[in-house]
N, C-alpha and C positions, 0 to 999 in steps of 0.2 A: 240270254234273255235279259233285256234291259227294260224292265217294267218298273214304274215308280213304286217304291215301297218294297221292292224285292231285296231280301237279304238271305244269303246262303252261308251256312256254317256246318261243321261236323260235331256231333255229340260224341264224347269219349266213352260213355257208359250207357247201359240200358239194354233191354231185350228188344231187338228191332221190331218184332211182331207186335209187342204190346205198345211200343211207342207209336208205331204206324196207326194202330187202332185208335188210340186216344187222340192223336193229332187229327185224324179224320172226324172224330166226334166233336172235338173242340172247334174245328173249322165249320162243320155243319151248324152247330149252335151259334157260333159267332155271326154267320151269315143270316141266321134267323133274327138275332138281336138287331142287326143292321138293316133288316127288312129287304134282303136281296133274294127275290123269289127264284133266281137262276142259280144261286149258290156259287157264284164265280168271283165275287168281289174280293173276299178274303180267302187266302189260300194258306194252309198249314199242312205241309207234307214232310214226312220223315221216311226215307227209303231204307232198304235192308242193310245198307252200309252206314246207317245212322247219320246220313246227310240230311240236314233240315233246310227246308225252303219255306219262307214265310213272306206273304204279300199282304199288306194292309195299306192301300194307297192313300187314304185320308186318316187324319188323327182320330176321327170318330170310329174308324175301323179298328184302330188299336184298342180303344176302349171296349169295343164289342168283343175283341179277342180276350181281353182280361176278364170281362164279365163271364164269358163262356167258360174259361178255365175255372173261375170261382164256382160256377154252377156244377161242374163235374168233379171238383176237387175231392170231395168225400168218397167218390167212387173209384178214383184212380189208385191202384195199389202203390205202396211204398216199395222201392225208392223211385219208381217211375214218376210219381207226383213231383218229387224234387227236381228231377231231370227236365220234365216238361215246364215246370215253373221257371227253372233257370233258362230254358231255351227262349221262353217268351221275354224274359228280362234281357237276355243277350240281344234279341231282335230289337227291342225298344232302344237300347243304347246304340247299337250299330246303325239303326235307322236314323236316329237323331244326329249322330256323327256324320253320316253320309249326306243327309238332305238339309241340314240346318247350318251349314258352314257359310 
């Protein structure tokens, strides 16, 4: 899948079911922040093997992803909160390195 803004990586830790749930919630809220009624613009998926797939085609989408995480932050159990926070940070760095050279 060669979609602009797609970054894939594997998380080393975390309970897959919990990570999947919170990634879905963050994705849904991020699309609301970016006013995407079809909920397709921003994608944040974590599978049962802890592979993370994040798509945020435009820079404003990245900000929506961050806002969404911040909104859910108090509800996400530790240490999943740190893992999800780290995954969004990894995405931002990898995306910048991939598309801004």
